[in-house]
N, C-alpha and C positions, 0 to 999 in steps of 0.2 A: 255387475260382477257375476261370475258363473257359480252355480251351486254344485257342480260336478265334484266327485271325490277321487283322489289319486289312490287307488286300491293297493298299488304296489308299496307306496310309502306307508299306508295304513297297516299293511301286513307286517312290515318291518317294525313299526311302532308297537303292534300287539305282541310280537315275539319278545321284544325288549321288555315290555311291561310284565309279561308272564315270568321271565327269568327273575326280574326284580322281586315280584310278589313271592315266588317260590323260595328264593333265598332269604327273603325277609321273614318268612314263616319258619324256615328250617333252622336258620342260624341262632335264633333265640333259644331253641330247644337244645342245640349243641352248647350254647353258651351257659345254659343252666347247670350242666354237668361239670363245667370247668370253673364255676363260680367259687371264689375263695371266701371262706367264712371269716367274719369279723371276730377278733378275739374278745372274749367276755371277761369282764372284771367285776369284782365286788368290793365296794368301798363302804367302810363303816364311818358313820358320823355321829359323834357324841357332842351334844350341845347342852350348855348349862346356864350361862349367864345371860343377862339382858332382859329387856321387857318382852312381853308376848309379841308385840309388833316387830321389834328388832329381830327376834328369833325367826318369826314367820318370813320377814323380808329376806333373811339370809338363806333360809331353806328354799324359798321360791326361786332365788337366783341360782341355786345349785340345781334344782329340778329343771329349770329352763335350759341351763347349759348342758345337762345330761341328756335332754331330749334331742339334742343335735348329735349325740354320740350313741347310736344304737348298740346294744350288747352290754352296756355297763349298768349295774344295779347299785342302788344306794340303800344301805341299812341304817335307819335313823333312830336315835334315842335321845329323849329330853330328860335331863336330870333335875330340872326345876330348881336351880340354885342350891343343890345339895352336892357337896364334894364326895361324900361317901357313896351316894347313889351313882354318881358319875363313874367312880372307880369300878363298881360292880358291873355297870353297863359295858365298860370297855373290856373287862375280863370275859364277859359273855360273848361279845363280838369276836374276840380272839379264838374262843372255843368253837364258835360256829364257822370260823374260817373267813377271813377277809384278806384282800390283796393290799389294802392301804387303809390307814386310819387318819381321819380328820377329827381333831378335837379342839373344842373351845373351853379351856380350863376354867373352873369356877374360882379356884385359888391357886397361887403359884406353888407353894410348898407341898400341900397335900397331893397334888396331881403329878408332881415331878417323878415320883417313883414308878407309877404305872406307865407313864410315857417312856421312861428309860427302859423298862422291861419289854415293852412292845418294840422299841427301836432295836434292842439287842437281839430280839428273835428274828430279825431280818425283815420285819414289816415296816415299810416306810411310814413315817408319821409327819403329818402336816399340822402344826400348831396354828390355830387361827384366832385372831382377836387379841389374845394375851399370851405371854410366854410363861414357861415353867422356870424353875430355878436352875435348870441344867441345860447345857448346850447339846445334849444328846437328842436331837430330833432332825428330821430330814429337811424340812423347810418351814419357814414362818411367813404367814400372810396377815397383814393387819396394819392399821394406821399406827403411827408413832405417837404413843400416848403422851410422851413428854412434849412433843410438838403441839398436840391438841391443847394441853394446859397452857403452854406458852402463848399460843395464838389467842386463847380466851383472855389471858392476862393483858396482852398488848391491846386487844380490842377494848377492854374495860378502861385501861389507862388512857387511851385516846378519847373514849366517850366521856370520861370524867375530867378530861383536860389536865391530867397529872395530879389531881388531889381529890381526897375523899376517903370514905370508910367502906370496906367490903367484908363480906362473910363468905366462907367456902363450905359447901355441902359435899362431902366426899363419899366415895363408894364403900365397898366392903373392906374392912381392915385386912391387910395382908395381901390383897389382890394386886397384881402388877399394874393394871390400869389406874387404880386409885393412887398407888404410890407415884407412878410416873406423871400422872396429870397434876398431882399436887406439887411435885418438884418443878415441873415446867411453869405452873401458874405462879409460884413464889419467885422463881428466877426472873420472870417477866416483870413482877412488881418491884424487884430490887432496884430497877432503873428509875423508879418514881418514889422517892422517899416520902413524898407528901401523901401517898396512899397508905392507909393503915388497915391491917387485917384485924377486925374486931373479934372474930371467932371462927373455929373450924369444928364442924359436926359431921358424924358418920350417919348417912342415911341408908347404908347397906344396899344401895341400888334400888330401894323400894320406896314407894310414895308414902305408905303408912308410917314407916320408921322415920322418914324425913319430917312429917308433920309433928310427930311426938317430940323429936329433938328440938325443932324450932320453937314449938309452943313452950317447952321447958325453959328455953333461953330467949323468950320474947323481949326481955329488957335490952338485950344486945342488938335488937333489930331497929330500935327507935332512931338511932343516929346513923343508920347504914344507908349508903348511896347505891350499892350494887351487890348482887349475890351471884356467885358462880357455883352451879350444881354440876356434878360429874356426869349426869345424863338427863335427858328431857323429862323422864318420869319424876325424878326428884325435883327438877326445876318447876314442873307443873304443880306439884304439891307445895313447893315454896310459894308460888303465886297465890294459891288458895289460902295459905296461912297469912300472907300479907293482906289479902282482902278481908280476912276476919279481923285483922288488927288495924284496918283502915290505913294501911301504909302502901296501898297498891300503886298509886299514881307516881310517886316520886322515886321509887326504887327500881332499878334495872335488874332484870333476871336473865342470865345467860346459861343455857344448857348445852348438852352434847348429844349428838346422834343425827338430828335433822332428817328423820325418816319420813317417807311419804305416807299417804293414807290417813284415815280417820284416827285422830289422837297422836299422829306423828308430829315431829318437830317442825316440818314445813308448814303444816296447817296452824300450829301453835304460834309460829312467828307471823304467819299471814294474818291471823285474827288478833295479833298483838297481846296474846297471853304471855309470850316470851319476847324479850327484847331482841335476842339473837340466839342462834344455836350453831355450834361448831360441827360441821359435817364429819361423821365418823362412819366411813363406808363399811359395810358388813364383810366384804371380801369373799362372798359365796362363789361368785363367778370366777374370780381369780384362783380360789382354792381348787376348783374342779379343773381349770386349765393346767395348773401346775401338777395336779394329781395325774392327769392323763400324760403329761410329758414325762413324769417319773415312771409310770407304768409302761410307756412305750419306749423307755430308755433314751429319751431325748434330753438335750441340755436344759438346765433350769438354774434359777438363782435360789440360794438358800434363804436369803433375807429379802422379802418382797414387801416393801413399805408402801402403803396406799396414801395418796395425797388427800389433803383436807382443806377446807375453806370455811370462813365464817358466813353464815346465812342470816341476813337481817332484812329490814324492810326494803333495802335498795335492790336486792337480787332475789328475794324469795319467790316472786311471781315467775321469774325466768326458770328457777329450779323446779317449781311445780309443773310448768309446761314441759320441761325436759323429762321429769319422772312420768308424767302422763303419756308422753310419746313413747317412752321405753315400755311402759306397761301395755300400751296399745300394740306395740310391735311384738311383745311377748305373747299376747293373746292371739295375734295373727299367726305367729309361728306355730303355736299349739294347735290352732284350728286347721292350718295348712297340713300339719303332720297327721292330724286325724283324717283329713280328706285324702291325703296321699295313701294312708294305710287302707282306707276303704276302696280307693281306686285300684290299689295294687291287688286287693282281693278280687275285685270285679275283673281286672285284667287277667289274672290267672285262670279264672273260671271261663272267661270268654275265649282265652287263647286255646284251651283244650278243645272247646267246641269248634272253633274256627279251624284248627289244625285237622280235625277229623273231616270237616266238610271239604277243605282244600284238597286233602289226599284223595277223596273219592270223586269229586266233581270239578277239580281245578281246571282241566283242559276245556270242558264244555262251557263252564261259567265264564272263564277268563276270556276265551275267544269271542263268545257271543256278546258278553258285556262290553268288551273293549270296542268291538266293531260298532255296536249300537251307540255307545258313548261317543265314539269318534264321529259318527254321522251327525248326531245331535249337536255336538260341539262345533262341527264344521258349519252347519246351518246357522247356528247362533253367531258364529264369528262373521260369516258372510253378511248376515243381516246387520250386525253391529257396524261392520265396515261400510256397508251401503249408507247407513244413517250418518256415519261420520263423514263419508265422502260428500254427501249432500250438504251437511253443515259446513264443511270446509269450502265447498264451491260457493255456497251462499255468502260466507264471510269474505271469500276472495272477490266475489262480484261487488260486495259493498266497499271493500278496500279500493278496488279499481275505480269505482264511481267517485269515492272521496278523493283519490289521488288525481283523477282527471279534473275534478273541480279545483283542487289546490293548484294543479299545474296550469289550468286555465287562468286562475287568478294571478299566479306568478308571471305567466306569459304576458298577461295584459299589462302588469306593472312594468316588466322589462321592455315591452313594445313601446310603452309610453316614454320611458327614459331614452330608448333608442331613437324614437322619432324626435324627441326634444333635442337629443345630441346631434341628430342629423340637421335639424333646423339651425343649430348653433353655427354650423359651418358658413352659412350665408352671411350673418352679421359679422362673423370673424373675418371673412374675406373682405367685407366692406370696411372693416377697421384696418386690416393689414395694408391694403392697396393705398389708401390715402396716407397712411402712416409712413410707408416707404417713400412716398412722394415728398412728404415733409422732411424726412431724414436726408433727402438729396438736396434740399434747399439749404445752402450754406448759411444764409442769414438767419433762418429759423433755427438751424442746427446749433449755431453759436449761442443763441439765447436760451434754448430749451432742449439742447441735445441730450443731456443725461435723462431727463424725464421722458422724452420720446423713446429713447433706447429701453428704459425700464418698462414702458408700456408695450413696446415691440416684443421684448423678451417674454413677458407674461402672457401675451396673446398667443405666441407660439406654444407656450407651455399648456395653455388651455386647449389649443388645437390638438396637441399630442394626446391629452386625456380623452378628448372627444373621439379621436381616431382609434384609440385602444378600446373604448367601449363598443364602437361599431364593429371592429374586427372580432371582438369577443362574441358578439351576437351572430356574426356570420359563421363562426366556427360552431357555435351552439346549434345553429339551424343547418349545419353542413352545407352552407352556401359558399364556403371558402374553397375554391377549386385550385388544385395544384397545376401550374403550368411550368414544368421543369424543362430546362435546356442544359446542354453540355457546356460548362464554363470552366475557366481557369480560376480555382478557388483562391490562389495566392494573389493574383491581380485584383480580384474582387475585394478581398479584405484590405489590401493596400489602399485602394481607393477610399474605403470607409475610414481607415485609420488616418489618412491625411486630413479628413474632416475634423478630427479631434486634436490634431497636432497643435493648433494655435491655442486652444484652451489648456492643454497640458503644459506647453512651454511657459505660459503666463504664471503657472503655479509651480514651475520647476519640477514637473512630474516626468519621470523617465517612461515614455510610451514607445514601445518598439514591437516589431514583428520578428518572431524566432521561428525559422523553418528547419525542423529536424530532418524531415524527409518529404520531398515533393510528392503529392498524391496524383499529380497530373490533372486530367479532366475529371470533374465531378458533376453529376446531374443534380441540379437544384433550381428552385424558383427564385430568381434574382429579387423580385419584389416582395418575397416573403422572408427569405433568409436575411435580407438587409435589416428588416425590423428587429430580428432577434439579435444580430450583432450590434446594431445601434443601441438597443435597450441594455445589453450587457455592458457595453463600454460606457454608456451614460451612468449606469449604477456604479461602475468601478470608479469613475471620476468623482461621483457624489460622495463616496465613502472612503476615499483615499486622501490622506492629508497632504499638504504642500511638501515638496521634496520627496515624495514617495515614488512608487514605480508601478506600472501596469504593463504586463507582457502578454501578447497573443502568440501562442505556440501552435504550430501546425505539424502534426505527425500522422503516421498511418500504420495500420496492420495489414494483414493479407487482404481483407475485404472491407475495411472501415477506415475513414479519415476522421481524425480527432482534432477539434479546435478548442484549445484551452485559453480562457480569459482569466488571468491571474493578477491579483493586486495584493499589496501589503497594507490594506486599510484596517478598519476597525474590526472586521470579522463578525462572526455570528455565534450565538449560544446554541446549545443542543435543541432548545425549544424552538428557536427561529428556524433551524435547519429542518426540523420535522414538518413545519408548515409553510416553508418558503415558496412552494409552488401551488399553495391553496389559493382559490379564487378570493379576491377582496381581502387577503391577509395583509396586515400592516404591523410591523414590529413595534411593540411598545418600548423596547429597550433602546433602539436606535432613533426613535421618534421620526421615522421617515415620513416624507410629505407626499408620497405617491398615492395612486388610486388603489393599489393592491391588485392590479390586473396585469402589470408588465411581465412578470416572470411566469405567471399562469398562462398568459397568452403566448409567451415564447415557447413554453413546453408544448402547447397544442400545435404550434406551427412546426416545430421540429418533428412531432409525431406524424404530421401530414407527410413529411419526407421519409417516413418509415425509419426515423432515427430516434435518438434519445438524448436527453440532457440531464446532467447530474451536477451535484455541488459538493465541495469539500471545504470546510472552514473551521477555524478556531478563533475564539474571541481574542481580539487585539493582535492576531498573527496573520490576518489576511484571509482572502477567499479565492477559490478557484472554481469556475464554472467550466464543465467539459461538454462540448457538443460532439455527438457521434453520428456521422452520416454514412450510409452504405455506399460503397463504390459500385460503378457500373449502373445499368438501367433495368436490370431484370426485376427489380422490386417495384417498378413503376408500371402502371397500366398504359394502354395506348392513349387513352384520353388525357392522362397526366403528362404525357410528353408532347412537346410542340417543336416545330422547326425553329432553328436558331433565329432570333430576332433581336433588335436593339431595344433593351428594356431599361437602360440606364437613364431614360428621360425623367423618371420620377425620383431619381436619386437626390437631386438638388432639394426638393421639398422635404425629403426625409432628413437630409443633413440639417436644414434650418430648424426642423421641429425638434431634433434631438440634441443639437449642439448649442442652440441659442441659450438654453437653460444654464450652460456653464460659462457663458460670456460675462465677464465682470467689467464694469466701467473702470477706466484708468483712474487711479487715485491722484488727485491734484496735489502737488506739493505747494504748500502755501508759504509765503514769506511771513514769518511770525516776528520778524525783528521790530516791526512797528505796530504789531497787534496789541490792542489794549488788553490788559490782564483782567479776566472775568472774575467777578466776585463770587459767583455760585458755580457749582459743578454738577453734572448729571452723569450717572452710570446707566448705559443702555445695554441690556442683555437680550439678544435675539439671535437665533441660529440661521434665520433666512438672511443671507448676505445683502440681498437687494433692499429688504425692509430696514436692515441695520444701517446701510449706507444712506437710505432716504431720510431716516430719523436723524442721523448724524448731521447730514447736510442742512436739515431744517433748524436744528437747535444750536449748531456750533457758532452761529453769529452772535448769540446772546450768552451762552453758557460754555464752560469748559467741559468737554465731552470725553468720557472714558467708555470703552466698549468691551464686550465679552460675548462669545458665541456659544458658551455652555454654562450651565448653572454652577458647575464647580469653579470654573474660572471667574464667573461673576461674584461668587462668594469671596474668593481670594481678593479680587479687586475692591470689593466693598470694605473689607477689613484693612486693606493697605491704603486706599485713597480717602476713605471716609467722605463720600460725596454728599452734596446737599439734598439730592433726590435720586431715586432709582426707578427706571422703567424696565420691566421684564415681561417676557412672554411666559404664559403658564406652562406650555409644553416646550421644554428645551432639553437637550441632551444632558446627562448627568443628573444633577439635582433639579427637580421640577420647580417652577416658579412659586408655587404655594409653599413647598417645603423650605425653599430659600427664604421666603418672607417670614415664615415662622422662626427660622434660625436667627435671622438678622434682628427681628423684633424682640427676641428673647435674650440677646447678647447686649451687655452693658455698653460695649463699644459702638454699636450701630443702632441701638433701640430708638434713637431720636430721628432717624432718617425716614422721610415719607416714601412710600412705595406705591407705584401704579402698576396694576396687572393688566396686560393685554392678552386677549384670548379669543379663540373661535367658539369656545364653549359658552353659549349664550342663554341656556335655560335658566329659569329662576333658581332652581336648586343649585346649579353650578355657581351662579353669581353669589348666592348666600354663602356657599362653601368658601368662595374666594374671600369674601369680607371676613368670614370667621377665621381665616388664616392670618388676620391682623393687617391685611392690606388697607391702604388709605382710600384708594379709588380702584374700581374694577370696570374696565372698558372692553366691550366686545368688538370683534372684527366683523366686517369692515368698519373702520371708524373715520370720523371727520377730524382732520389734523387740527383745525382751529379749536375743536372741542378738547382734544388732547392738550394743546398748547395752553388753553385757558385753565385747565386743571393743574398743569405744571406751574404756571405763574401764581395761581391761587395758593397752592400748597407751600411754595417757597416764600410767598409774601406772608402767609400766616406764621411760618417758622421764624421769619425776621421779627415780626411783631412779638412773638413769644420770647425771642432772645432779649429784646429790649425790656420787656416787662419783667422777665426773670432777673435780668442784670440789675435793674433798679431794686427789685425785691431782695436780692441776695446781699446788697450793700447796706440794707437797713434792717436792724434786728427786730424792730417793732411791727413790721408789716407781714401779713400772712403770705406765704409763697404760693404761687399758682402755676401749676403745670399739669398737663393731661396724662402724661406717660408715667406710670408708677415706677418703672425701672429708672427713668431719668431723674425723677424726684429723689429716689433713694441715693443715686449716684451723687447728685449735687449736695445732699445733706451730709453724706460721708465725706465728700471733698471739703466742704466748709468746716466740718468738725475737725478734720485732720489739720487744716490750716490754723484754725483758732487755737487748737491745743499746742501748736508749736510756734506761736507768734514770738515767744521770748527766746527762741533758739536761733542765734545769728547764723549758724551753719545749716539751717534747714533749707533743703533744695527740692527741685522738681523730682529728682530721682527718689527721694524719700517718699513723696506722695505716690508715685507710680508703683513703688514696692508695696506700700500700704494698701492701695486699692487693688493691685494685681493686674495691671495692664501696662503695656510698653510706654516709654516716654513719648514717642511720636503719636501713638493713639490717644494718649492723655491730652497732648497739645490740641489735637484735632477735635476731640470731644468737647473740651472747654471752649474752644473757639466757636464750635457749632452751637453750643448752648448759651454761652455768656457773651460772645462776640468781643472777647478781650483775651490777652495772654495770661498765663499763669503767674508770671512775675509781676505784672501790673496788678493782678488781683491781690496777691500777697502783700505788696507794698501798700495798696489802698487800705487793706485791713489793718496793717500796722499803724498807719497814720490815723485811722479812725480810733484805734485803741489808745494811741498817744493823746489824741484830742480828748478822749474820755478821762484819762488820768489828769490832764491839765485842768479839766472842768471840775472833777470830783475828788481828787486826792491831793495830798500835800507833799508830793515827791519833788525832788530837784529835777532840772532839765536833764542832767547826766543820768540820774537814776531811771527816768522814763525812757531815755535813749536805749539803755541796755535791757530794760524790761520788755520793750517791743522788738528786740532782736536786731537793733541797728548798732554796728560796732563803733561808729564815730559820731560824737555830738555835733561836729561841724557839718558832716554830711546830713545828719538828721535835721539840722536847722535849715539847710539849703532846700531839701525836698519838701519840708513842711511849709516853707515860704512859697515854693512853687505851687503847692496844692491849695493853700488857704490865703495867700497874699500877705502874710506877715510871719515873723519868726516866732518860735515857741515862747520866747521871753515876752515879746510884744502881746502875743495872744493871752498869756497868763495875766499880764498887767491889765489888759482890757477887761478880763473877767473879774478882777478884783475891784475895778472901778464900778 
C-alpha cells in the first residue's frame, strides 16, 4: 500500500475541524449568558417522634432526594418528642420564611392548631407519618397505621394458629399512630375468639418506659404467647424484660418499623431478637417528591399512603440486601455529585484559559496540529492495513489449502462411486440380455414369467440410477457437452408421450398433450432434453393416483417456449418446494424411493440449454413443472450447434429405463369358488407395488391376504379385518410402520396381533428402536423369503398354542391364567367378569358386552375368536352350564330354580343342552351325586 497523502482532502478536513473547534469554544460562552436559573425554594422540616435511627433514616432519605434537586434548601429541627418544643420550632421557621412546611407531629391534638395556622397563611403543609385532628393540610404522607396494626394482628393469629394469649405495648397516649395501630390490631384479633388479650400497656414509644411498665405487670406475662409492640424500640425492651424473667424462648415478639442499620428492626429480626417487624416506611423521599410537585405547581395527591409488609425470618435477608443496595446507590450518588461539582470547577477554570489561547493562536495551532495529526494517523492506518492484509492473505491461503484437501477427499469419494457405478453397467448388461432371452421363451415364461418380469423391471430401475449418477458427474466436471439441433418440439414430445401411454391407460390416467401455440422449430439436444422429459413424466406417474390426469402443455412467448408438465397428484409442501432441486434431496413426507438426483440433474441439463425449470405445487392439489427454452440459436455457441443428424437411436433405451418402472404385472383373476377357506389371515402393508405383489403371491396359497399401500389405510384395515398377523414396511406413506405398530399394540382391539417390521434401516440402533416400538420381529432388507416365512409360521403357531392354553384356563376357575400381553389379559378379565356378573340375566346379549367394554360387536367377535378360538355365545352357554353344575353339586335348589338362576328361560331347553354337554339330564346328574 502507498504512504502518500491526499493533501487536497487533508486541507478540507482541517478547515472543517477548525470550524468545529471554534464554534465548540464560542457557543458555550454564548450559552452561559442565556442559561436559565433554577428556582430556589426553602423547605422547613420539623421532626419529633420516633427513635433516633428512625428519624435519621427519614432525614437521610430527604437529603438524598434533595441532592438531586439543586437550588432547594432544607431547614431542619428536631423537637425530641416534645409537642411544645415542636410548636415553637414551627413558629420560628415561619418567621424566618419558608416556602413549604413538612411536619411529623408528636401528638395529634396539640399540633393541630399550629398546622392550621400555617396552612391558612398560604404555606403548603405536608403532614408526614401521623395526622393531626384537622383536615386543614396540603398533603399527607405515611403508612396507614390501622393497616399496620391489622397486619401485625393477622400475623400473630396465623403464627399462634388461632388460639393463645397476647399483650399489646402501645405508643404515646393520644398520638394517632398509637390509636390507629391499636384499633387495627384489635379488629384483626376479633376474627379469632380463641386469642385473648391479657393486657395493654403504654410505653410512650420509649424503651425505658416499656421496661418499667412490663416489670410492674410481670405476672401478666407468664401465660402470654405473643407480644405486639407499636415500634421496634419498645419491642427490643420487651425482649430484654422477657430474658430477665426467663420467658424468652416461648414468647413471640412483634415490633413495627423494620429499619436498616445497627439497632434497626431488620438486624433485630435477623439475629432473632424479634420474631417479626412490620415495615413502617419513613416517607422521607416521598415527602420531598410531593413537596417539589406542590412548589412547581404540578398535580399531586392529598393522601399518599405507603405500603407495608411483615418482615420475619423468611424474607429478612432479602430486605437487608435491598437496603444495602439502596444505601450503596445513595453513597454513589453523593460521591458522583461531589466529583461533578469538582469537575465543573475545573472545567470553568480550564475553559477560560483555553478560550484565551484559542483566540490568540487558533489558526496556527489548529492548522499545524491537524496537518501533523493527519500525517501520523495516515501512516498508522497504512501500517495497520498492511498488517491486516498480510493476516487476511495468510488466512485465505490456509483456507484455500484446507478447501483443496477437502475437495480432493470429496472428489476421491465421488470418483470411487462413479467408477463403481460405471462398472455396474457391464454386469447389468449381462443380466439384461439373458433375461430378455428367457422372457422370449414361452415355456419358461409360462412357469416363471412374473418373477422374470419383476427381475427385468428392477434391473432397469438400477440402470436408471447408475445413469443418473454418471450424468451428474459429467455435469460436475463440465464434460457434458451440448449438441443442439433444430427440431420440431411437438413431434419430439409426442414420441416420448407415446412411451408412457400404456402405463397410463392401465391405471386409467388421462395423459395428453395440449398445444396452445406451436413454437415451430426449437434448438435443443435430443439426447439431453429427453432425459428431462422422461424424468418429469416418470415422477408425475409415480405421484398421481389411479384415475388421475397428467397434461403436457406447450406454449410460447415472443422469445421463449414453455413446456408445462402438470398432474393432480399428491403435491408438495412448502419445505419440499424449497429443496426440490437440491442434490440428493429426498422428501421425508412423500417417502419417495429415488436417488435424489433426478430433478437436480434435470435442472442442470436445462441450464445447459440456457433455459430454466421451475415448479409450482400445493399439497394434495397437484404439481406443475415448467421448462423454459429460448427460441432461435443466438444463445448457442458454434461448438454447441451441430448439423442435423438422426439422434433417436438412443430413445428406445431411454424408454425402457424410464417406463419399465411403471409396468405392473396383470392381476390374475382366480376362481375362488372351489378355494379352501383359510384359517388364518395376514395383512401386508407395503408401498412398493412389486414387493407387495410378490409377498401376496407367496403367502396367498396358505393364508387369507389383506393389503394396504399406506400406513393410514393399513391401520384402518387392521381395525376392520382383525388379521392374525401383520407384515409392514417401516417407511410407508402416512403413518410410519413403527408408529402404526405402537398404535395397534396399545389398542385393546388389536393388541394381540403379532407384527413383523420390514426395513432397509439395518443399524443396531434402528433395530433396537424397532423392537422398542413393540414389534414382534424386525427383519432388514434384503431378506430371505424362507426366513420371513419361518417367522410368520412360528408367530401364528405360537398364537394358536396360546389360544388353546388360554381357552382351557378361562374355563376353569382354579387354574392361574397365563398370557404375555398385559392389555389382552385385562381385556379377558373384564370380559369374563361381565359374563359372570350377568349369568342369571336371560336377556343378556353380545350387545350388552360390547357396550360395557366399549368396542363394536364385530370387533368383539373377532377379538374373542382370536384369543379364545370360540364364539361369544358358546362361551356364555358354557359358563352357564358350569354354574348349573356347581349348583347341582353344592346347593339344594330344584331343577327349575337352577334353570332360571343361570339365565335359561326353559327347563326343557336346559335339560336338553345339559345332556348334550355332560351325557345325562340334570335330574340324572343330581341322583348320581346323591348316590
